[in-house]
Steps between C-alpha positions, in 0.01 A plus 500: 500500500384548859216250533548205735396259224732648239462620144266222390216608731559870432469441124193281547338782696587763241358271230171482691494878528564529128176309430311742726660814351571424136617855429790487743862451402763380745866578560654204684816574699724223633709205392440485126558125468256414780234737371523374142478140620184581700347684203514183290182392680325833434517599129221754546707681763819478296331687215418788735830512692854626477772344715774713658794318655594602854849424629398481866208435734389668822518225761236457773770576759628817332457816704352797309837678486662196339212449256507862380862458392408205275429715195485204259266286713166393355315709761705814434461468123121459528465812714734692269275410207205661681707811578604530134143462378584175325256309724178607667545294816743265671391175668741308722482205739838583651632656820232745625732738684738516206216556254360788706841664543595466134160624379508800733853600395433457127143623467477746791177589676224695327461874567296541818588153632763478773534122515382213283286233665459128446135408439340159457157339491375279782194271485182602685148374567363777278456530124849646454845446646645775716806704403740549789800733518772549610617141541860558595666771292476763778518384861434848642249742347365843585153636426608632160624155395177332611287752308706442186467124545122543523496701176713241319303205638169655396632562146604135481161383632313702238691306235505156660138496620344744250372727778432873482549565873688219677446467876823588682589438865811549712609198704497583869475341846134602521227668299440795735625842384731544800679167450844456345814705457507871423610420143196278439257752650650787296480294181134422573425872546658587166314223317165595655546855373600392147144437385577578135724195463355198313486288814279450803704527818324295766727541802690224674502123485668236715716209391233238562258678264725521193348188346133585560457667164357829630786712365696518174829653620677461834784744571777457757873541552725233354588341833137441599404400148774242466415346838130489407576343160728230643246427774221462243713271283600293801139471616392382155769229504404404855134458406571292191757281679266451796216396272727263311609341826142475628370340180768229504474410868246217458285312250198707603697819444601384153135435414416846631769646276347334192161648587643847556750490211322770289506741795864418570588566137332843524693577819829397342430715194411801716816473712737415215755786490549444126152641442605826668860516378656825387602765754550849357753771583273804486630856476788448255543650153429161347319177575685227691322183614640244745398136458528251786823307465312172544218586260395236248424576135150622586643734762760642261227557241296688758796727581540581130125565479528750787778683314298504177191642669699777669650596165166489318338725760801733539543464876780761511279772352215417738723522806654827383157659455377385843816619676461840337139514622587420860789747502259768377243403763764514774610845387142624540468348847795626712400311815517170307810590304713209385808491729804637318800279446 
């Protein structure tokens, strides 16, 4: 019920995902009348779905504390279904802060994980996107948090990009070893020593290099990550708006646009956030995926696809195994011991 475009677009997106993953079944939580009306256009989805009426909705303006008390909201019921084992994953386009708070309270963090992190894919110039975390769930992080984020991000990258050893970097104000805060430097030392983990830790990266395609996972605290994400999104809009303005400024410009239309189409496709939709709350005892509120049907389908892939590849088990490995490695290397909470 949380998408900007309403139930119709959400159902259209789920119907697209159904064609891509024919084995999936869907539990649809929200206003029963609206959902059933939208399903009239998607008989294939109706056959694979069950509708559960929700008495209330988490509003975009609801603070997390208010949202948590709405036990019969569509968002709360979806997360409760995951907790009860009645659903494998929850996908929502609603209030991000509320979704994180409700998921954390209901599902709890995995053993060995102190805080869940919000991870998403960003476009790059390379063959793959880049996974970046944390994007706003934790504004302040210590070295232990950053190491756990790296472990979770690498597990996600192995699934999303089909890589054995994803390249992982910490975001910093420089690439030299002495740069950055004590927390970042300590996290780097721990990750360099954890050579048995299924990842390749390659040191630091800077914000202007995130999109180059030379790394698979970028790790940072939630404050820096959210600023970097919003800056990237704003820059993408600036570029596309500037080009649109330039190509309509004169007859000659319009002719130039017609000539360069194939390249412009490729640029638009590459920067379209719907092609990268589906942020993941990693580190919980269950899979929860956040869709952009303004996602179109293609974007919603992509968010569902992300959830399906994480379930198919058992992301929770992978993270648990990697966390156990790094805890064991830290225990055998006292000088690089993970800081105690």
